[in-house]
Structures are given as C-alpha cells and as structure tokens.
C-alpha angles and dihedrals in degrees: 000000000000138000114276133171097165114136095006108154089331115177129172134180133188119240135177118253132191093212140026109271121201118250113264092023119139113244139195133200108267101175138337111325090349134110132196134189116272122237138183099019100311119162112257134214098204151334124266114244096176136359131187142125095023095307134098129199106218126195107223100178141009133057116334133184114200138163115260132209130199121015121012112265116239123235111254128040107347133168110243130182136179122271111175110287091353142053124242138196105258139160085223092060134089124257116260130175105250108205100177142004126201106198093183093056092031092231133137126202116207143158117248 
C-alpha cells in the first residue's frame, strides 16, 4: 500500500475568464461568473485545471499540487495566497492543510 490523496473531495466548476490563465495558477473571482489570475499575495478561490476559449475549469476543493514562490511552505496548516502562476506563503492568504513540499521541484501539495 502507498500514500494517495488523488480524487479526495475533488470538485471543479467552469467559470468565464477574460484572458488565458496558465494551468495550475491560483485564481480569484473578478466579476460575476468570472475568474482572473491572482497576483501579489491575493487570496484565491481555486486552482485552474484547464483554460481555453474564454472559460476556465477551476478546482475548488480536494488535493492540489501547485508551484510555489517565495519562502518554502511548512507542512501543516499554512496561509497560502496567489502569486501569478504560483502560490506563496502570505499572512493575507487562507489556511490550507499542506501535506507535502518538494523543494527541488518547488511544488506544494495541499488540501483545499
């Protein structure tokens, strides 16, 4: 047996977007039914799984692996916020349960 979090409580929804947003980017609500990429440590509502044709599929819950920027997130409950195509440790962020950190790949896996 091995450790697995794939599919746990995973939920996605489709939103409008005014721009193409990179896969695995943190997004925020920008207007009704529309998301935009976060920047500068803004709280995020989800992580983009696909984006094309003016629409983005956004994961709103479940296990997520995303790139991080700035300081290395700690395992356990950590405040994360959006920072372009990555997430970052930030006092402005929301608390998420960080379950693993890969410093070599600069990725963090957490539960939303």
